[in-house]
C-alpha positions in Angstrom: 119.1 76.4 122.7 122.7 76.0 122.3 124.2 80.0 121.4 126.3 78.2 118.4 123.5 76.4 116.8 121.0 78.3 114.1 118.1 79.8 115.8 115.7 78.4 113.2 116.7 75.0 114.2 114.6 75.3 117.4 111.3 74.7 115.3 112.6 71.7 113.6 112.1 68.0 114.7 113.9 65.4 114.2 113.1 62.8 111.3 111.3 59.8 112.6 111.4 57.1 110.3 109.7 54.3 112.4 107.2 56.9 114.9 106.2 54.3 117.5 102.5 53.9 118.6 100.8 55.8 121.6 98.7 53.2 122.5 99.2 51.2 125.7 98.5 48.0 124.4 100.9 45.3 123.6 102.4 44.9 120.2 102.9 41.5 118.6 106.8 40.9 118.3 106.6 40.0 114.6 104.9 42.7 112.3 104.0 42.9 108.6 106.0 46.2 108.0 103.5 47.9 105.3 104.5 51.5 106.4 107.9 52.3 104.2 107.0 51.6 100.9 109.9 48.6 100.9 109.9 45.3 98.9 108.7 42.6 101.0 110.9 40.5 100.2 114.6 40.0 100.8 117.2 39.6 98.3 117.7 35.5 97.5 120.0 33.7 99.5 122.1 32.7 96.4 122.7 36.7 95.6 123.2 36.8 99.7 126.0 34.9 99.2 127.5 36.3 96.6 127.7 39.3 98.3 129.3 37.9 101.2 131.8 36.5 99.0 132.7 39.6 97.3 132.9 41.2 101.2 134.9 38.1 102.1 137.5 37.7 99.2 137.1 41.2 97.1 136.5 43.8 99.1 139.5 45.4 101.0 138.2 47.4 104.4 141.2 49.3 105.1 140.5 50.8 101.9 138.3 53.7 100.5 135.5 52.8 98.1 135.3 53.3 94.7 134.9 57.4 94.5 134.2 57.6 90.9 131.4 55.2 91.1 132.2 54.6 87.5 131.8 50.7 87.5 128.1 50.9 89.0 127.4 53.9 86.7 128.2 52.4 83.5 125.8 49.3 85.0 122.7 51.8 85.9 123.1 53.4 82.3 123.0 50.3 79.9 119.7 49.4 82.6 118.3 52.7 82.0 118.3 52.4 78.4 117.3 48.9 78.8 114.0 49.5 80.8 113.4 52.5 78.6 113.8 51.1 75.5 116.1 53.8 74.6 119.8 53.0 72.3 122.4 51.8 74.5 124.2 54.9 74.5 121.3 56.9 74.9 122.5 57.6 78.9 126.3 57.0 79.9 128.1 57.6 82.8 128.2 60.9 82.8 124.9 61.4 82.9 124.2 59.7 86.0 125.3 60.9 89.7 124.6 58.4 92.7 124.1 58.8 96.4 123.4 57.6 99.9 119.9 57.1 98.8 118.0 59.9 97.2 117.8 62.1 100.3 121.5 62.4 99.4 120.7 63.3 96.1 117.9 65.9 97.4 120.3 67.5 99.3 123.4 68.2 96.6 120.5 69.5 94.7 119.4 71.5 96.9 123.0 72.9 97.9 123.8 73.4 94.2 120.5 75.7 93.7 119.3 77.4 96.8 121.6 77.7 99.6 122.8 80.8 100.4 119.5 82.2 99.5 119.9 82.3 95.8 116.2 80.2 95.9 113.3 78.7 97.3 111.4 75.3 96.5 108.1 74.6 95.6 106.4 71.5 96.6 103.0 70.2 96.6 101.3 68.6 99.1 100.6 65.9 100.3 104.2 64.7 98.4 107.4 63.0 100.2 108.6 64.8 102.9 112.4 64.5 102.9 112.0 67.5 100.0 110.6 70.1 102.6 112.5 68.9 105.7 115.8 68.6 104.0 115.2 72.2 102.2 114.2 73.3 105.9 118.1 72.0 107.4 119.8 74.1 104.9 117.6 77.2 105.5 116.0 77.0 102.3 112.3 78.8 101.8 109.6 75.8 101.0 106.5 77.1 99.3 103.7 74.9 99.0 100.8 74.4 97.4 97.7 72.1 97.1 96.1 69.2 94.9 92.6 68.4 93.5 91.3 66.3 95.9 89.4 63.9 93.5 92.5 63.1 91.7 95.7 64.5 93.5 97.0 66.4 90.8 98.6 69.7 91.6 97.1 72.9 91.8 98.8 74.1 88.8 97.1 78.0 89.0 98.4 77.7 92.5 102.0 77.0 91.3 102.0 79.3 88.8 100.9 82.1 91.1 103.1 80.9 93.8 106.4 81.0 90.9 105.1 84.5 90.0 104.5 85.9 93.2 107.7 84.5 95.3 111.0 86.5 94.6 113.2 87.2 97.8 113.9 84.7 96.5 112.8 83.2 93.8 111.8 79.2 93.6 114.7 77.8 91.8 113.6 74.1 92.3 110.4 72.1 91.9 110.0 68.6 93.4 107.5 66.3 91.9 107.0 62.1 92.3 106.0 60.0 89.5 104.2 58.5 91.0 103.4 60.2 93.9 104.0 59.2 97.8 101.7 58.7 99.6 98.9 59.3 97.0 100.3 57.1 94.2 99.0 58.6 91.0 101.6 59.2 87.8 101.7 62.7 86.7 98.9 63.3 84.2 99.1 65.1 81.3 98.1 68.2 82.5 101.2 68.2 84.7 103.2 67.0 82.2 103.3 69.9 80.0 102.9 72.2 82.9 106.6 70.6 83.7 107.6 71.0 80.1 106.8 75.2 79.8 108.3 76.1 83.2 111.4 78.5 82.4 114.3 77.0 82.2 115.2 78.8 85.0 113.7 76.5 87.4 115.6 73.2 88.1 112.5 70.3 87.3 113.2 67.6 89.8 111.4 64.3 88.8 111.5 61.5 91.2 110.5 57.7 90.1 111.3 56.0 93.2 108.2 53.5 91.9 109.6 53.3 87.9 109.7 49.5 88.5 106.0 49.7 89.3 104.6 51.9 87.4 106.9 51.5 84.0 106.0 55.1 83.5 109.4 57.1 83.3 110.2 60.5 81.6 113.9 59.7 80.8 113.9 60.2 76.8 112.6 63.5 77.5 116.3 64.4 79.0 117.5 65.3 76.4 115.9 68.2 75.3 115.4 69.5 79.0 118.6 71.0 80.5 116.9 71.5 83.4 115.5 68.5 84.6 116.6 65.6 86.8 115.1 62.4 87.7 115.7 60.4 90.4 115.6 56.6 90.9 116.4 54.3 93.9 117.3 50.7 94.4 115.6 50.9 98.1 112.3 49.6 96.0 112.0 47.4 93.4 115.7 45.8 93.5 115.1 45.1 97.3 118.1 47.3 98.4 116.4 49.5 101.3 119.4 48.2 103.9 122.1 49.4 101.4 121.1 53.3 100.7 122.0 53.2 96.4 120.1 56.2 94.7 120.9 57.9 91.4 119.5 60.4 89.1 119.6 61.4 85.4 120.7 64.8 83.6 122.0 66.0 81.1 126.6 65.8 81.5 126.6 70.0 82.5 124.1 69.5 85.2 125.6 65.9 86.6 129.1 67.9 86.5 127.5 70.1 89.1 126.4 67.5 91.2 129.1 65.8 91.4 131.2 69.0 92.4 129.3 68.9 95.9 128.9 65.5 96.3 130.4 63.8 99.4 133.6 62.3 98.6 133.2 58.1 98.8 129.8 58.6 99.7 128.8 55.0 98.7 130.4 51.9 101.2 132.2 49.3 98.7 129.7 46.8 100.4 126.9 48.8 98.8 128.5 49.5 95.8 128.7 45.7 95.1 125.3 44.6 96.6 123.8 47.7 93.5 126.2 46.2 90.9 125.1 42.3 92.0 121.2 43.9 91.8 121.5 44.7 88.2 123.3 41.7 87.0 120.5 40.0 88.7 117.7 42.6 87.4 115.8 39.9 86.0 115.1 37.5 89.1 114.7 40.5 91.4 112.2 41.8 88.7 110.0 38.9 88.5 108.0 39.4 91.7 106.9 42.7 90.3 103.7 41.5 88.3 102.8 39.5 91.6 102.7 42.9 93.3 100.9 44.5 90.7 97.9 41.6 91.1 98.4 42.0 94.8 97.5 45.6 94.7 94.2 45.1 92.3 93.2 42.7 95.1 93.8 45.2 98.0 92.1 47.9 95.8 89.2 45.8 95.6 88.8 44.6 98.7 89.9 48.3 100.2 86.6 49.4 98.2 84.1 47.5 99.6 83.8 49.3 102.2 81.3 51.9 102.6 83.0 54.5 104.3 86.6 54.0 102.6 87.4 55.8 99.1 90.4 54.2 98.1 92.5 55.3 95.1 94.0 54.2 92.2 97.8 53.6 92.4 100.4 53.0 90.0 103.2 52.7 92.5 103.8 49.7 95.2 101.3 50.9 98.5 97.7 52.1 98.3 96.5 55.2 99.7 92.5 55.5 101.4 90.9 58.0 102.6 87.4 58.1 104.5 84.9 59.2 102.2 83.6 62.8 102.4 81.0 63.4 105.5 81.6 59.5 106.7 83.0 60.6 110.4 82.9 64.0 111.6 86.6 63.3 113.4 88.6 62.3 110.7 92.1 62.2 111.5 90.9 60.6 115.1 89.5 57.8 113.1 92.2 56.9 111.4 95.0 57.4 114.3 92.9 54.7 116.0 92.7 52.4 113.0 96.1 52.7 112.8 96.7 51.7 116.9 94.5 48.7 116.2 95.9 47.3 112.9 99.8 48.2 114.7 98.3 45.9 117.9 97.1 43.3 115.5 100.3 42.9 113.7 100.1 45.5 110.7 102.4 48.2 110.1 100.7 51.3 108.0 101.6 55.0 107.5 98.8 57.5 108.5 99.9 60.9 106.6 98.0 63.7 105.7 94.4 62.9 106.0 94.8 59.1 105.1 96.4 55.6 105.1 99.2 54.5 103.0 99.3 50.4 103.1 102.6 49.4 101.5 101.5 45.7 99.2 103.1 43.1 101.2 103.5 39.3 100.2 100.1 37.8 99.7 100.2 36.1 103.1 101.0 39.8 104.9 98.0 41.6 102.4 95.7 38.3 103.2 96.5 39.4 107.6 96.1 42.6 106.7 92.6 43.0 105.4 91.1 40.4 108.1 92.7 42.9 111.2 91.6 45.7 108.9 87.7 43.8 108.9 88.1 43.6 112.9 89.3 47.3 113.7 86.7 48.4 111.6 84.1 46.3 112.9 85.3 47.9 116.8 85.9 51.3 115.8 
């Protein structure tokens, strides 16, 4: 380890977004990429043309981007109010902070709340890994609890115990996902009641990355919750994963704090333009969602036919499956081999937390995946 680098970083591994396969078998050049919960659909050509025109005619590459994001934040506020059936002025630009993907927002939240030994973070595994990863890179302790094996609800008793016993430093932030990744379950009534009753000394971060698929949001709660933040992203339903645009909603005082720690000019001009075009054409982009939900139901039904597989209900654009209890002794090895066989056949899925997460793709991708899965299961 270099002498000027923090010693604890030696324990960490760099995040690998697309982990390679350890199999030596040849891999098809064209893969169905159902491992990262992206939309299977690119921007329509006419919107790409609009974006190209913006880049050619409007954006000056020698100038910094809009550092305040006012136009984008006003457009986001309009969309959030409309999609949640709220009054047109319920959320304004002052309730919104924009980040270079949700990852930057998570990092800003952690910097504003926990660095310097001020606080710890509580997460319930399995969940989105970047909460823990980003906290650790900032030297922030991460406290973990489990989930109910049947419905993936947070172990609330363990969470209460962790909050009570973690005092040096105390738990300052709790991250939850609604619906959760990788398990695809929405928050239960018990979880919501627990979050509402938490001390206002704890910051509650609710990640609604998959809101457009669940159509279930807690945005209307924010005026009564000064310690809540809701995060969203353009990377999923809005098809802009390549542009890295995320945003969060909160009361104005909390947003003002996040703006203090946000990096200046954190979104490139072309990403701002892409997000604005996406919002202006949201009816066109979001009309693919009903088909995604139909395909999700088909996947769940087909996968549920296998006697060894246990498929969870989903409120997102992916499904999560595990082996049924006692189906096999070597569960993890079995799923690793299954993942590798699917990859060799041409489908990427994510092996995570003792299960497989499969993004809902196009109808053609889903049919190929089910066919390849049947072959792989037969040959294992």
